[in-house]
C-alpha positions as CSV (number, residue, x, y, z in Angstrom):
1,M,-4.9,47.4,107.9
2,N,-4.0,50.1,105.5
3,A,-3.0,49.6,101.8
4,T,0.7,49.7,102.6
5,T,0.5,46.9,105.1
6,V,-1.6,44.8,102.7
7,W,0.9,45.4,99.8
8,L,3.9,44.6,102.0
9,S,2.3,41.3,103.3
10,A,1.5,40.3,99.7
11,T,4.9,41.0,98.3
12,P,6.4,37.6,99.2
13,F,3.5,35.8,97.5
14,I,3.9,38.0,94.4
15,A,7.6,37.3,94.3
16,A,7.0,33.5,94.7
17,A,4.5,33.5,91.9
18,L,6.9,35.4,89.6
19,A,9.7,32.9,90.6
20,L,7.5,30.0,89.8
21,R,6.5,31.5,86.5
22,G,10.2,31.9,85.7
23,V,11.0,28.3,86.6
24,W,8.1,27.1,84.5
25,L,9.2,29.1,81.5
26,A,12.8,27.8,81.9
27,T,11.7,24.3,82.1
28,R,9.4,24.6,79.1
29,L,12.2,26.1,77.0
30,K,14.7,23.4,78.0
31,E,12.2,20.6,77.2
32,R,11.5,22.3,73.8
33,S,15.3,22.6,73.1
34,E,15.9,19.0,74.0
35,R,13.0,17.8,71.9
36,R,14.3,19.9,69.0
37,A,17.8,18.5,69.4
38,E,16.5,14.9,69.3
39,W,14.4,15.7,66.3
40,W,17.4,17.1,64.5
41,R,19.5,14.0,65.4
42,R,16.9,11.7,63.9
43,R,16.5,13.9,60.9
44,A,20.3,13.7,60.3
45,W,20.2,10.0,60.5
46,A,17.2,9.8,58.1
47,V,18.8,12.2,55.5
48,E,22.0,10.1,55.6
49,R,20.0,7.0,54.8
50,T,18.4,8.7,51.8
51,A,21.9,9.0,50.3
52,D,22.7,5.3,50.8
53,E,23.5,3.3,47.7
54,D,21.1,0.5,48.8
55,A,17.6,1.4,47.4
56,Y,15.9,-0.2,50.4
57,T,17.9,1.8,52.9
58,S,17.3,4.9,50.9
59,R,13.6,4.4,50.9
60,I,13.6,3.8,54.7
61,G,15.5,7.1,55.0
62,A,13.0,9.0,52.9
63,A,10.0,7.5,54.7
64,T,11.6,8.5,58.0
65,V,12.2,12.0,56.8
66,E,8.6,12.2,55.8
67,A,7.4,10.9,59.1
68,L,9.6,13.4,61.0
69,L,8.3,16.3,58.9
70,T,4.7,15.4,59.7
71,S,5.1,14.2,63.3
72,D,5.7,17.5,65.1
73,P,5.0,20.6,63.0
74,A,6.3,23.0,65.7
75,T,9.8,21.3,65.7
76,A,11.0,22.6,62.3
77,T,10.3,25.9,60.7
78,A,8.8,26.0,57.2
79,T,12.1,27.0,55.8
80,E,13.9,24.1,57.5
81,R,11.2,21.7,56.2
82,D,11.7,23.0,52.6
83,V,15.5,22.6,52.9
84,I,15.1,19.0,54.3
85,E,12.6,18.1,51.5
86,A,14.9,19.5,48.8
87,I,17.9,17.6,50.2
88,T,15.9,14.4,50.4
89,L,14.5,14.7,46.9
90,A,17.9,15.6,45.5
91,D,19.5,12.6,47.2
92,L,16.7,10.3,45.9
93,S,16.7,11.6,42.4
94,H,20.6,11.5,42.3
95,G,20.4,7.8,43.1
96,E,17.8,7.2,40.4
97,D,19.7,9.3,37.8
98,T,23.0,7.5,38.2
99,E,21.7,4.0,38.5
100,G,23.0,1.8,35.7
101,E,25.2,4.6,34.3
102,P,29.0,4.3,34.2
103,E,30.8,6.5,36.7
104,H,32.6,9.5,35.5
105,E,35.9,10.5,36.8
């Protein structure tokens, strides 16, 4: 066997390996995307709860946001984490600042 024959006989195996690698990468990206979408759905639910007028519900939302931020560090970027934290703290402090005060129109 010469080098050309060996190369030609190995070509289908190389093509199969590259195809499998492509399928593996696509599956991994899809799983990551789905995990991230679910994380963001949960985050939206939790942030909405932090703005609730009921203090207990608001605390549950804040605790859930905190748990989500620490659960999977790769899911949210550092900037996204900072934004979520700022929104949550603003919602919590807004509820505390206005408690007991008359509403302004």
